N, C-alpha and C positions, 0 to 999 in steps of 0.2 A: 612368117607371123612376126609382130613387134609386140611389147609389154616394155610399161614403165616399171621400175625398180622405186617402190615407194617408202622404203622403210626407214631411212635417219638422213644423213646429212646432204647425198647426194641424190640426182635421178637418171639413171643411164637407161637407156633403151634396151631392150635384150629381144634379139634377133635368133629365132630356133632354128635349129636345122630343120628344113623339111624333110616333114617323114612320111614316106609314100604309104597309101592305105592298097589294102586288097579288097577281094569281094568275099573273101572264105567266111563259109558259114558251115557251123557243126549243128547236127541235132541232138538233142537231149530228150529224151522218152518225148518227141512229140513237139519239143520246143526248140525255135531255132534261133541259134547267139551266134551272132558276126563274129569274128575273128580278124579284123580286118589288120595288124600289126603282126599277125603269123610269121612273116617271114624273117622275124627278127629272133624266130629262134633258130635258126640256122647259123650258130658264132664261125662255122667257117666260110659263110659265103663273104664276097667280095664288098659286098652292099652293105653287109650287116658290120662287117668293118671299117668302113668307111663313113657309117654313122656314128660308130663307138668316136672315131677321132674326133669326128665333126661336135658330137656332143660335150666330148671332155673341154675342147677350144672352148668353146663358149661359156662352159661353168669355171674354166681355169681365167677365163678374161674377168669374170664376175667377181669370182673370189680376190685375185690379185688388187684388185680396183678399191676393197675395202680397206679402209688406211690405217687397221693397225692389226690386220693379221700377222706380219712379220714380227711384232711387238709381242703378239700370244705365242708364236714358235717359240720365240727366245726366252720366254718366260716358262713355256713346257719344256724346253731343254734346262734350264735350270733347274726346275723343280726336279725333273726325273734323274737328273745326274746327281744319284748316290749308289753305293754299293746294294744291294737287293741279294738277299741268301734264301736257300729252301734248307729246310728242315735236313740234317743228317741221316743216314741211315745206314746199317752195318751188312757189309758183307765179307765173309772171312774176317782178315784182320785189320781191314782198310774201312773207315766209315766215308762214305761217298755226299757232295752235297752239290747243288747248282749256285753258281752265283752269278751276278750281272755285274760289272765295274761300274757301272752308271747307265752309258748311254751305249753300249755293247747291241748290235743287232739281235743276236740269241745267245743265252745264258750258258755259261761254260760250266761241264759239270769237272768237277776235282776231287780228288782222292788224298787220304793223308792213312799213316796209321795210327790206329787208337784215338782218339776224342781230342789229345795233345798235341798230336804228328803235326809234320809241316806239309801243307797242303801242296800237291801236283797235278797239272792238267790231265785229265784221265780222257776227254774225248770234247774237242771244241768246236762245234757244228759252223762257227762263222770261219772256217776253213776251207769249208765243203763248198763255199758259190761267192765269187767275188761281191756281190751287193746281199749278202746276209739273209736269201730268201730260202735256205735249205735247212730246213727244222727238226730237230732231234725227238725223237717219240716214244713208245715202248722201249723199255730197257729191262731187260731180264737176266738174270745170273742165274747159274746152273749151280744143284744143290752144293757141289764141291766148292765153288766160287772160283773156280779156274777159267771158266770162261764167260764171256756177257753178250747176249745178242741184243741188239737195237734195231731200232726203226728211224728212217727218214724220211721227211715228207717233204717236194720241191716245188714250191711258187703257192703254197696253201692249199696245195690239192688231196684230196681223200688219197690217192695211190698212194702206199709207201714201197719202199725196200726194204729190202734185212742184210745186216751184216754181223760178220761174228768177231770177236778178240780176245787175243789170248790174253786173260787178266794180269798177267805179271809182267809180261812184255810189253803188253801193248799194241801188239801186230795183229794185223787183220788174218785171218784164215781165207782160206779160197772161198770159202762157203757166200752166195750172194744169191739170195732170192728176191724176185721182183711179182709185181701184181696182186699185193696184199692190199687188203681194205676191209675195215671194220673187225681189227682182230688185235688179239692180244699173243702176249709169247710164253708159254708155258713148258719149263722145262721136265723133262721127265729123263733120270738115265744120260746118255751119252747124245742124247737130241733134244729136239722141242715140238711142241705142238705150235701151230699158226692157223690164219683162213685166208683166203684168198678167191678170187673170182679168175675165169680162164682169160687170155691173155685178149685184151678189145679190141676192135678194128678201131686206128689212130685217129679216123673223123668223128668217133664216136666215142673218144677216150674220155671227155669231159661231160657228155652229156646223154649217153648211152643207158639204156634200163640196164640194172643190174640185177643177174639173176644166177641161180645155182650155185650159193657160196658154200664152199668147200673149204673141209679140214685135211690140215695135210701134218704128216709126223715127219721131221727132217732130222736126219742122223748126220751128226758132225763129219764132215770132210769128204762128204759126198756131194753130186750136182741135185739142184731143184729140180732135174727131169725123174730121178731116181727118188722120189720123196713119196713116201706111203700115204696113199688117200687114205684117210679114214672114217670121211662120210660126207656123204653128200645125200640130198633127198629129191630126186629125180621127180615126186610126183608135184612137191612142191615147190615150184623154182623161185617163189617170193619170199623163204624164210630165209632167218641167219642162222649162223652154227661159230659155235668156238667151243676149243676143250683148256677146261683149267685143272689143276694138278694139288691136291690136297699138299700142305708143307712137308708132309713125310715121304710123299711123291706114292702114297699107296694107292689112292684112287682119282683116276683121272674122271672128270665130270665135263659131260655133253651139255653144252647149253643150247639149245634151240628155239629160235624166236619169230614168232609172227607178226611182223613191225617194231612197235617200237615199245609195247606193251604185252604181255604175254607170254611167258618162259615155261621149256618143259626141260626137267633134269632128267638125264641115265649116266648110270656110272658103271665102271669097271672095279671089280676088287680085283689088285692084281697079285693077293697071296693067295685066290682061291681058282688054281690051275684049270678047273674046268670051267671057267667063265672066261669065253675066249671073246663074247662082244657086250657091248654096251645095254644095261638093263634099266627102263624106265623105273624110276624112283619116285618122282611126281608129275604125273599127265599134264599135259597142256591143253589149254594154252588161255585158260582165264586167267590166274593168278601170276605174281612174279616171285617166285623162288629162288633164293641164292645160297648157294653152299658157301657156309663160311668157313669150316674147317670141320676135319671127323676128330672125333675121340673113341680112339680104338678103333672097335668094330664099326664106330655109327658115325651118322653124319650127322653138322649141326648145320641147320637150315635157317635163315631168315624167311617169312613169308608172311601173307597177306592175305591168306587163305582163313575164311573165317576172323578176319583180324584185319579189318581196313587201316588200323593204325600201326601192322605188323607186328609180330612174336619172333621169338625162336625157338626151335623145335630140336628135339635130337629124334634123327630116322633111323632105324636098321635098315640097311639096303636088301636084308633078305626078308625083311617081313615091313615092308614099306606102305602096307595099305593105312589110312589116316585112321583110323581107331587105336594103331598101336604106336602114335606120335608122343614124345613124351617133350611135356611145356617146360623148358628152360627159363625163357624170360617169358611173363606174360604180357599179351596187350595191356598200354596204357592209355590214358586219355590223350597223353602226346604223342606223334608220331617217332615211332624209332625209325628211324635215318638209314643207320647202319650201325656194324659191329665188327670189332678189329679184334686179334687177337694178338698176345704178346705174353713172355716170362710164366704160359701156362693159365694165362687170365682171360679174361673177356671184357672188353669197352664198347659198350652202348649209347650212341651219339642219337639224343635225339634233339626235336625241334620242339621249342614251347615258344610261340609264336612268333616264329621264325630264327629263334636264335638258339643256339647251340648250349645244350646240358649234356655232360659227358659221367657216366657211374663206371666203375668197376666193378665186377663180379667173379666170382670161381666158374668152371666149370660147370658146375650141377647148379648154376643161377643163384647161387648165395650173392646177397647185395655186401660188397666190402666198403665202399663210398662213394660220394661222389667228388669228381674231382673239379674246384672250385675254378671259375675262370674271371677274368675282370668286371666284366660286364657284357652290355648286349654286344654282341659280336659272331664270328664265328671261327672255330676250332677244328682242326685237323690234323691228320696223321697218328693217329692214337692206334700203335701197333707194332709189333716188330716179332722177331722169333721167340722158338720157346724157351730156348736159353737165355736170352736176354734178362738181365735184370734192369735195365735202363733204354728208354726212348726218345725222341724228341719231336714233339708237336708245334705247331704254330697257331695262334691267336692274332684275327686281324678284327677291325670294324670298317664306317663308313668313314672316320676320321682321324684312322691310324693306320700306318703301314703293317705288316707282321711282325710280329716278336716272336724268337723262338724259345720254348720252354724245355729244359731237359728232366726227364719224370722217371724218379724212383719206382719201381712194381711193387718191391715188398714195404716201404714205408706210405705210398701215395704222396710223395713229397714233389713239388714243382718246384723249379728255381729258372730263372730266366737265364738263359744261353747266349743271347745274342739281340740285342735291339738295333732298330734300324737306325745309323745315322743320316737320318734327313735334312734335306734343306729348306724346312720351311716346318711352323711352328704350330705342331696337332693342337696344342692347347686352345689356339684360337677359336675351334671349331667344337660343337656339339651335337647328338645326334637324340632326335625324342619320337618314340612310336608313339603313332594315334590310330584312333580307329573311326572310321564312316560307317555309315549304311547305304548299302547298295540299292537298286531299284526294286529288286524283290523282298527289300528286307533283311539280308544276310551281313553281317559284321565282318568287316574288311579292316586288316590292318596296314598301315602303311608306317615308311620310316620316312623321315624329314632330317635333312643333315644341312647344316647352316654355319656362318660365321654367328659368335655370340652376340649377341645384343639385338637381334632381329627386330625391329619394330613392325608389326601389323596395322599395318596402313592399305595395305590392298593392292601394293603396288610393285610388290618385291618379283624379279624375275624368278620361273621356274623351271625346272627340266625335268619330267615328269615322265621315270621309266618303267618299264614293265614287262614279262614275257607271258606268264598264263596258260603253260601248256606243257604236254609231255612227263607230267608228274615230276618236273623240274622244281625246285624250291628258289626263292631269291632271298638268299641270307646274305647279312651286313659283310662287305665284303670292300679291300681299299684301291681308289682308282686316283692316281696323280691327276688325271685329266678331269677325273669330277671334281678332284679337292680344287683346282684353278678356276673351276665355274664358281664354288662357293669362296673362294676368295675374293673372286669381281662382285659379289655381294648378291649371289643367286640361291635359290635353294635346290636342292639334289633330292628327289623326291622319287622314291621306290615302294610301287604297290605291289603286296601279295596276293596277285588276285588267282581265284579259283581257276582250277587246270595245273594249278603246281601242285605239291605233296606239302605245303607247310602245315594242312591240317588231315594227312595221310589220305587214301584211295577215295573216300568221300568226297574231299574237297577236290581233286583231280577229275573223277568222273561229273564234275558240278560244270566241269570247264569243257568238257569233251564234246565231239559230233555234235547232237541236234541241238546241245546246250552251249554251244560256244559262245552265242550271244550274250550269256551272262558274264565272260571272260571281259568283252567289251564294254558290257555296262558299267564292270565294275572301275574301269579305268576312267570312263567319262563320269563315275562318279565321286572319283579323286580328283579328280578338276572342279566337279562341280563345290566337294566339301572345302576344297584350297580356295577358292572364290566367296563362300560364305562366310568361314572361319576370319575372311579379311588378310590370307595370305597373300593374293594376287588376284588378277586379272585376267579375262580372256586373250589380252593384248599382250600379256607377259609370259605365256604360256606355251614351252616350245615339249613337245613328246618325241621320245626315242626308242627303239624297241629294235633288235636284230632278229634274224631267220623266224621263228614263230614268234617274236616279237614285231618283226619286221611286217607281218602281217596283222599284228594288232593294231600298230599304227596307221597300216594304209584302211582297216578297217574302219579306225577311229576318225581318222581325218575325214574319208566322204560320208560318215553316217552325221557327225558334227561338226561340220568346215565354220562354224560359229565360234565353237567352245575354244581355238587354239591358234596361235599365230605363226606358230614353225612346227612343221615335220620332219623327222628324222628317221625314216625307214631303212634299215640298212638289211644287206643279204636277204631280204623278205620272201616270204612265199605270198605271191600276191595274185595269181592266176589259179583259186581253187578250183578250176574245171579241168585243168589240164596237168597239175602237180605232180599227179603219180605217172608219168609220161616217162619221164626223165630221172636218170642215176637212181639214188634210193628212194626217190619219193613215194614210190609204191608203199612202202614200210610205213608213212604215216595216214594210211588210209585207218588204221584201228583208232587213229586218235580223232582227223578230222570226218572222215565216211568220205566217199566217192561217188563223183557226178555219173560214174557209169549204172547206179543204183537210182531206179526210182523212185524210192520214198527217200534217200539223202540228197540227190539232185537241188530240190527246192531251197534246202536252207544253206546249201554250201552260195547257189547262185545268188541267194537274197544276201548275202553279207560277202561275198568276193570282192576285194577292192579294183580290181582291175575293171568288174563286170558293173561296178557302183559309183563310176564317174559320170558325172551330170553336164551334158555342155552347158555353158552358160552360170556355171559357179563359181562363186569366187574362193578357193582353197588358199590354206594356209601355205606360206613360204614354206617350198618343200624343197628340201637336197636329200636326192636319193644315192647310196651309196652301196656298190656291189665290187665284186671280183672279177677279173675274166678269167680265173681259171677255180672259180668256185664250181666244183661239182657235186655238192651239197644240194644247194639250191641254187639250181641254175640261172646266170644271169637273165637269161630271157625275162624270167620274171620281172624284174627291174628295167629292163628295157622297152616293153611293153608299157607299161603301168608310167611309165615318164612321156612314152608318145603319147599315150593316152591324156593327162594332164595338160601336155603342153597344149593341147588341139582343143581341151575343153575349158580350160579355167579362164575365167573372164574379168577375174581381177587384177590388180596390180601387182602380186605377190610373184616371185620368180618361183618356176616350176623346172629345176635342174639336175642333173644326172652325173655326179661323180664314180667312174671307171677305174679302177685302180689294175693296172697291170701286174704280171707276175705276183698275181696275188689270190686268194679264195676263201673262204669261208670265216677266216680270221683267225684262226689257231695257228700257231707257227710265223705270225706277222713279224718281221724286223723292227727292232724299235726305230729306224729310220722312219719307217713308213707308217707306224704306229702315231707318230709324232706328227707327221705332216699332213694324215690325215685328222686327227685331234684338231691342228691348227684351223685346218678347211672346216670342221665342222663348228668348233668355237667362233669362229671369225662371223660364219654365215648366222647361228643362232643367235650372237651376240648382235651384228648389225641390223636383225630385221625385228630383236624385240626391242631395240632404240636403247641398247648400252652402250659405254664405251671404255677406253680401257687407256 
């Protein structure tokens, strides 16, 4: 199949690899659905591997012919090459912090004695692999600060390994744990809790369904085979479980979840010798309670039960009935995003139109003061240990990298601790928030970031970004890559779609299951608003999103191919009829619904991107991105979507897929791969929007 590239200076014929089809047909409640590219789901098959190689060759050939691709990469490297720091945190006599010198593939964990000490390397993940593809994950210190347990992930996979280090000598202990997934590390005494699955079959390691999540307790100095099984639910194979421990180690808290929404809390009181098992404190799975910490015999719990915007309550685990709950911080019109503890105080983080607001309370819920932030942005890191008098937090925005502040708990005073030494002028850029009306009349916010002096002539390139799901808010955050696009004269637009938590659980539910179309309508409405207000026009709009946001892009480009010029679905959930059959996909049924249910199949089929590609349609220029080690959203979604687009597209725009090797869903991706991918994505986007560099 051959098509011409009609996007700018040159015309190049694209010959796509021949993708075979089969006569595979599934039946859903009497409805027959063909799945001609089913064979691409087998990532171990030789024909799938050959298809990946051929697709990457075609994509590489196209991208390498874009005349300014190398200039983009050079500028991105230049912009990204400055020291990046994480906020320090205290463990024992040491303060620990992450730092990337500039272009290091992975950030290095340093430590120093006290705030003014001399830094030394504690863990350098760059030494764990030749190309920086091993990433440091969860890190947890024992109560006495003598031991540190940490997780590593290889090539972007969700599978993790655990190692334990002697903090003073930095020597590894013999302890080594494997097949950990979706787990924290919570110390109690001379060991810790963690969660894992049984050892998978090697061929199904990256695609097989994950079932029977188990919680174990590992005692230092023993082998994994001797770990104590703490919890498994043999009647519900698709529930996840984990144990966290309160700061004083009195209460281990067992959290079980059904999918990505809905928790159950059970606790053990280690001061009660008669209590040998976990007792349910908040039954599941209708709400999302979480334990913040304990105050003596009682538990501080953040919950959205009878409070869609969340509240903080005090629960006596011996008398946990709801009528006995004591409200500490009542529900407000703004959503209570999280509560941290430190110095005996509570730090409540709210979202006000998707921007952070922070308030300090005492443990009885008495408001002490608001922590003033510089403007519209995102702040995080509010918390420390009970004995701390100071801690560090970060503040960032769309147009400025993170600044670290030191906070004095007794006085409520913040001082700049470290400003970024970036190699670009952030004063050139600005962000404004606008509100538009979606299809059903709902008011939806959107952040617009761009170079100062923008002219509303209807001709400005726009990168429209969204997520819209799983109760995850899209708050202001800095990206060198996005700033590069603004530097080239583009607008970076982030839409706060329904499905997120920007306005609490009601906002989330308005974008779930049978209401998922609201999310796509919001995104389409954002593009229409930008056109109407003379920011841009359909030939200048690119849309981008990853994972659930990849679904967003896939749905919108198939529903309104006329509205966008470029589509960039990354690691997307694109086959809504079969997503639940792979790895952790079943956990998303609470968010999306399941094709196996007669009342849910119709709406999934109606918007499923793969099943709404129409032969003879002219689609936006599309660059699909995925990773060969993505075991969160398996790459088969992207493979099948690319094959179907290449077969159906009638217009001149390219339909390409970029498959990264030794990379997964995105977490832990080395800087070199981040820059390479960004250079490819921006080259493709700018070329097809008619931009130059």
